[in-house]
C-alpha positions as CSV (number, residue, x, y, z in Angstrom):
1,X,-172.3,70.8,59.8
2,X,-171.7,70.7,63.5
3,X,-171.5,74.5,63.7
4,X,-174.8,74.8,61.8
5,X,-176.5,72.4,64.1
6,X,-175.2,74.2,67.2
7,X,-176.5,77.5,65.8
8,X,-179.9,76.0,65.1
9,X,-180.1,74.6,68.6
10,X,-179.2,77.9,70.2
11,X,-181.7,79.7,68.0
12,X,-184.4,77.2,69.1
13,X,-183.6,77.8,72.7
14,X,-183.6,81.5,72.3
15,X,-187.0,81.4,70.6
16,X,-188.4,79.1,73.4
17,X,-187.6,81.7,76.1
18,X,-188.6,84.6,73.9
19,X,-192.1,83.2,73.3
20,X,-192.8,83.5,77.1
21,X,-192.9,87.3,76.7
22,X,-194.9,87.6,73.5
23,X,-198.7,88.1,72.9
24,X,-201.1,85.2,72.2
25,X,-201.6,86.3,68.5
26,X,-197.9,86.2,67.8
27,X,-197.6,82.8,69.3
28,X,-200.5,81.4,67.2
29,X,-198.7,82.6,64.0
30,X,-195.2,81.7,65.0
31,X,-195.8,78.2,66.3
32,X,-196.8,76.7,62.8
33,X,-193.7,78.4,61.3
34,X,-191.4,77.0,63.9
35,X,-192.9,73.5,63.6
36,X,-192.6,73.5,59.8
37,X,-188.9,74.4,60.2
38,X,-188.4,71.6,62.7
39,X,-190.1,69.2,60.3
40,X,-187.7,70.2,57.6
41,X,-184.7,70.0,59.9
42,X,-185.8,66.5,61.0
43,X,-186.2,65.3,57.4
44,X,-182.6,66.4,56.7
45,X,-181.2,65.0,59.9
46,X,-183.4,62.0,60.9
47,X,-181.3,61.3,64.1
48,X,-179.8,64.5,65.4
49,X,-177.4,64.3,68.3
50,X,-178.6,65.7,71.6
51,X,-176.0,67.2,73.8
52,X,-175.8,66.5,77.5
53,X,-176.8,70.1,78.3
54,X,-179.9,69.8,76.2
55,X,-180.9,66.6,78.0
56,X,-180.5,68.3,81.4
57,X,-182.6,71.2,80.0
58,X,-185.5,68.9,79.0
59,X,-185.4,67.0,82.2
60,X,-185.6,70.4,84.0
61,X,-188.5,71.6,81.8
62,X,-190.4,68.3,82.5
63,X,-190.3,69.0,86.2
64,X,-191.4,72.7,85.9
65,X,-193.7,72.8,82.9
66,X,-196.8,70.7,82.7
67,X,-197.2,71.0,78.9
68,X,-193.6,70.2,78.0
69,X,-194.7,67.4,75.6
70,X,-196.4,69.9,73.3
71,X,-193.1,71.6,72.5
72,X,-191.1,68.4,72.0
73,X,-190.4,67.4,68.4
74,X,-186.8,66.2,68.1
75,X,-187.1,63.3,70.5
76,X,-190.0,61.3,72.0
77,X,-191.3,62.1,75.5
78,X,-190.4,58.6,76.6
79,X,-186.8,59.4,75.8
80,X,-186.8,62.4,78.2
81,X,-188.2,60.1,80.9
82,X,-185.4,57.6,80.2
83,X,-182.9,60.4,80.6
84,X,-184.4,61.3,83.9
85,X,-184.2,57.7,85.1
86,X,-180.6,57.4,83.9
87,X,-179.7,60.5,85.8
88,X,-181.3,59.1,88.9
89,X,-179.3,55.9,88.6
90,X,-176.1,57.8,88.1
91,X,-176.9,59.9,91.1
92,X,-177.3,57.0,93.4
93,X,-174.4,55.1,92.0
94,X,-172.2,58.0,92.9
95,X,-173.6,58.0,96.4
96,X,-173.1,54.3,96.7
97,X,-169.5,54.5,95.6
98,X,-168.8,57.3,98.1
99,X,-170.5,55.5,101.0
100,X,-169.5,51.9,100.3
101,X,-166.4,52.3,98.3
102,X,-164.1,51.8,101.2
103,X,-162.3,49.0,99.3
104,X,-159.5,50.7,97.4
105,X,-158.6,49.9,93.8
106,X,-155.5,48.1,95.0
107,X,-157.4,45.9,97.3
108,X,-160.0,45.1,94.7
109,X,-157.3,44.0,92.3
110,X,-155.8,41.8,95.0
111,X,-159.3,40.3,95.7
112,X,-159.8,39.6,92.0
113,X,-156.4,38.0,91.8
114,X,-157.2,35.8,94.8
115,X,-160.6,34.8,93.3
116,X,-159.0,33.9,90.0
117,X,-156.4,31.8,91.8
118,X,-159.0,29.9,93.7
119,X,-161.0,29.4,90.5
120,X,-157.9,28.3,88.6
121,X,-156.8,25.8,91.3
122,X,-160.3,24.4,91.6
123,X,-162.0,24.4,88.2
124,X,-165.2,22.9,89.5
125,X,-165.8,25.6,92.1
126,X,-168.4,28.3,91.6
127,X,-169.1,31.5,93.4
128,X,-170.7,29.9,96.5
129,X,-167.7,27.6,97.1
130,X,-165.1,30.3,96.6
131,X,-167.1,32.6,98.8
132,X,-167.2,30.0,101.6
133,X,-163.4,29.6,101.3
134,X,-162.9,33.3,101.5
135,X,-165.1,33.5,104.6
136,X,-162.8,31.0,106.3
137,X,-159.8,33.1,105.4
138,X,-161.4,36.1,107.2
139,X,-162.7,38.1,104.2
140,X,-166.1,39.8,104.4
141,X,-166.7,40.2,100.7
142,X,-170.2,39.4,99.4
143,X,-170.9,36.4,97.2
144,X,-172.5,38.7,94.6
145,X,-169.1,40.5,94.2
146,X,-167.3,37.2,93.6
147,X,-169.9,36.1,91.0
148,X,-169.0,39.2,89.0
149,X,-165.4,38.0,88.8
150,X,-166.3,34.6,87.4
151,X,-167.3,33.9,83.9
152,X,-169.6,31.0,84.8
153,X,-171.9,31.2,87.7
154,X,-175.3,29.4,88.2
155,X,-177.2,30.4,91.3
156,X,-178.8,27.5,93.1
157,X,-182.4,26.9,92.5
158,X,-185.0,27.7,95.1
159,X,-186.3,25.0,97.4
160,X,-190.0,24.7,97.9
161,X,-192.6,22.1,98.7
162,X,-194.0,20.1,101.6
163,X,-191.4,17.3,101.2
164,X,-188.5,19.8,101.7
165,X,-190.2,21.3,104.7
166,X,-190.7,17.8,106.3
167,X,-187.0,16.9,105.7
168,X,-185.8,20.3,107.2
169,X,-187.9,19.7,110.3
170,X,-186.7,16.2,111.0
171,X,-183.3,16.3,109.3
172,X,-181.4,15.7,112.7
173,X,-182.9,12.2,112.8
174,X,-182.9,11.4,109.0
175,X,-180.3,9.5,107.1
176,X,-180.3,8.3,103.5
177,X,-178.5,5.6,101.6
178,X,-177.8,4.8,97.9
179,X,-175.3,3.2,95.4
180,X,-173.5,4.9,92.6
181,X,-171.6,3.0,89.8
182,X,-167.9,3.7,89.0
183,X,-166.4,2.1,85.8
184,X,-163.0,0.6,86.4
185,X,-160.0,0.6,84.0
186,X,-160.1,-3.1,83.0
187,X,-163.0,-3.9,80.6
188,X,-165.1,-1.1,82.2
189,X,-166.1,-3.5,85.0
190,X,-168.7,-1.7,87.2
191,X,-167.7,-1.1,90.8
192,X,-170.5,-0.1,93.2
193,X,-170.0,2.5,95.9
194,X,-172.4,2.4,98.9
195,X,-172.8,5.3,101.3
196,X,-175.1,6.5,104.1
197,X,-175.4,10.2,104.7
198,X,-176.9,12.2,107.6
199,X,-179.2,15.0,106.5
200,X,-178.5,17.5,109.3
201,X,-174.8,18.2,108.6
202,X,-174.4,16.4,105.3
203,X,-171.9,14.1,107.1
204,X,-171.1,10.7,105.6
205,X,-171.9,8.1,108.3
206,X,-170.5,5.1,106.4
207,X,-169.2,4.1,102.9
208,X,-167.9,1.0,101.2
209,X,-167.3,-0.4,97.8
210,X,-168.0,-3.8,96.2
211,X,-168.2,-5.6,92.9
212,X,-171.1,-7.8,94.0
213,X,-173.8,-5.8,95.8
214,X,-176.5,-7.9,97.4
215,X,-179.1,-7.5,100.1
216,X,-177.0,-9.5,102.5
217,X,-174.0,-7.3,101.9
218,X,-176.2,-4.2,102.5
219,X,-177.5,-5.7,105.7
220,X,-173.9,-6.1,107.0
221,X,-173.2,-2.4,106.1
222,X,-176.2,-1.2,108.0
223,X,-175.2,-3.1,111.1
224,X,-171.7,-1.5,111.0
225,X,-173.0,2.0,110.3
226,X,-175.7,2.1,113.0
227,X,-173.9,0.1,115.7
228,X,-172.5,3.3,117.3
229,X,-175.4,5.7,116.9
230,X,-178.9,5.6,118.4
231,X,-180.3,9.1,117.4
232,X,-181.3,8.1,113.8
233,X,-185.0,7.4,113.4
234,X,-185.5,7.4,109.6
235,X,-183.6,6.0,106.6
236,X,-184.5,7.1,103.1
237,X,-183.8,5.0,100.0
238,X,-185.2,4.4,96.5
239,X,-186.9,1.4,95.0
240,X,-183.8,-0.5,94.0
241,X,-184.3,-4.3,94.2
242,X,-181.3,-4.7,96.5
243,X,-183.2,-2.8,99.2
244,X,-185.5,-5.8,99.7
245,X,-187.5,-6.9,102.7
246,X,-184.4,-8.3,104.3
247,X,-183.0,-4.7,104.4
248,X,-186.3,-3.4,105.8
249,X,-186.5,-6.1,108.5
250,X,-182.9,-5.3,109.5
251,X,-183.8,-1.6,109.9
252,X,-186.7,-2.5,112.1
253,X,-184.5,-4.5,114.4
254,X,-182.2,-1.5,114.7
255,X,-185.1,0.7,115.6
256,X,-185.0,2.7,112.4
257,X,-188.1,3.3,110.2
258,X,-187.6,2.7,106.5
259,X,-188.9,5.3,104.1
260,X,-189.0,4.6,100.4
261,X,-189.1,7.5,97.9
262,X,-191.8,7.5,95.1
263,X,-191.0,5.9,91.8
264,X,-188.8,8.1,89.6
265,X,-188.8,10.9,92.2
266,X,-185.2,11.7,92.7
267,X,-186.0,15.1,94.2
268,X,-187.4,13.3,97.3
269,X,-183.9,12.2,98.2
270,X,-182.1,15.2,96.9
271,X,-179.2,15.2,99.5
272,X,-178.1,11.8,98.2
273,X,-178.2,12.9,94.6
274,X,-176.3,16.1,95.5
275,X,-173.6,14.1,97.2
276,X,-173.3,11.7,94.2
277,X,-173.0,14.6,91.8
278,X,-170.3,16.3,94.1
279,X,-168.3,13.1,94.2
280,X,-168.4,12.7,90.4
281,X,-167.7,16.4,89.7
282,X,-165.0,16.8,92.3
283,X,-163.3,13.4,92.1
284,X,-164.4,10.7,89.7
285,X,-164.4,12.9,86.5
286,X,-160.7,13.5,87.0
287,X,-159.4,10.0,87.8
288,X,-159.4,6.5,86.4
289,X,-160.2,3.8,89.0
290,X,-158.1,0.7,88.8
291,X,-159.8,-1.7,91.3
292,X,-161.8,-1.9,94.6
293,X,-158.9,-1.0,96.8
294,X,-158.0,2.1,94.7
295,X,-161.6,3.4,94.9
296,X,-161.7,2.9,98.6
297,X,-158.5,5.0,99.1
298,X,-159.9,7.7,96.8
299,X,-163.2,7.9,98.6
300,X,-161.5,7.9,102.0
301,X,-159.5,11.0,101.0
302,X,-162.5,12.7,99.5
303,X,-164.7,12.1,102.5
304,X,-162.0,13.5,104.8
305,X,-161.8,16.6,102.6
306,X,-165.7,16.7,102.4
307,X,-166.0,16.7,106.2
308,X,-163.2,19.1,107.2
309,X,-162.3,21.4,104.3
310,X,-165.1,21.7,101.8
311,X,-167.6,24.5,102.5
312,X,-171.3,23.7,101.7
313,X,-173.8,26.2,100.4
314,X,-176.7,24.6,102.2
315,X,-174.8,24.7,105.5
316,X,-174.3,28.5,105.2
317,X,-170.8,28.1,103.9
318,X,-169.8,25.8,106.8
319,X,-168.2,22.3,106.7
320,X,-169.9,19.2,108.2
321,X,-167.2,19.0,110.9
322,X,-167.1,22.8,111.7
323,X,-164.1,24.5,110.2
324,X,-162.9,27.4,112.4
325,X,-162.4,30.9,110.9
326,X,-158.9,32.1,110.9
327,X,-158.2,35.6,112.4
328,X,-157.3,38.4,110.1
329,X,-153.5,38.2,109.3
330,X,-151.0,40.9,109.5
331,X,-149.6,42.6,106.4
332,X,-146.6,40.3,106.2
333,X,-148.7,37.1,106.2
334,X,-148.6,34.8,103.2
335,X,-151.4,32.8,101.7
336,X,-150.5,29.1,101.3
337,X,-152.4,26.4,99.5
338,X,-152.8,23.0,101.2
339,X,-153.5,20.3,98.6
340,X,-156.4,17.9,99.2
341,X,-157.5,14.8,97.3
342,X,-154.2,14.4,95.5
343,X,-154.1,18.1,94.5
344,X,-157.6,18.2,92.9
345,X,-158.7,20.7,95.5
346,X,-157.0,22.9,98.0
347,X,-157.5,24.4,101.5
348,X,-156.1,27.9,102.0
349,X,-154.6,29.3,105.2
350,X,-152.5,32.2,106.3
351,X,-148.9,31.7,107.3
352,X,-147.3,34.5,109.3
353,X,-143.8,35.5,108.2
354,X,-141.0,34.3,110.5
């Protein structure tokens, strides 16, 4: 059958070129006969296979012959256009590989192995976090390349709106505070963790934990947090009953303007919500808290890791304290993993061979 189809195709090509040298009368009589044969052939073979040579031929005829659609019966004209676009994409993919394919296959395999290692050591990390860690190790790979190596990657959503613009403009003078609840081991007794975060560098200014949160307790925490800083002008918080008039009056005495978010509008204090989700995802979902002292130690280790080791997407892959970039190592250097937060996370560094 394949030989027969090849013969029919060659015959059709021969007839196509031969008609260019025939008279108009012969063409008028021969065209219906050829079309009838093509209809019969199409009925016997509903989906004939088109070779690569024939695709190139039809793409070439499309560029040179304005009435190429009138002679096309086996495939649709849209298919020929799709062939042309596919050839265009193939052409530019070859050029892109030749121009930007400086990374060898061996180096790509090493990069994939390194990305897998970081993803395996840190299950909660995504492409942005891994990309930030690689930047600190001296790699210049793109984040999009890393995302292809990972099975799960959710790009961050866009940020729009006047509230976001306002916060970005005044973030150097804005702080925010909130509580989050942590259930303990014994009878699931709730433990309340309080923190104050600075918007500009996402740095934690102060944190503490208690079983009995009150407005008086919050007042004492505010005095401790703002006793050594005088650059803060605004403090954002929600409509929790603990943040009463006593807390607002305390802020006024400290020279800080209180700003409450709208009711059920968590997005207005998104940096606080993001930090709470990071603490839960990076720490609390993996441990069981015993008591107040235990949670204080865990949060102390996590805040230290959060400030000095953890890269942040919204800080352009930088850490709040400013983590320096290591110089590119020599060929004998070895990548070592430094455990953080009890081994839940790691910081990576190059160690030159002795």
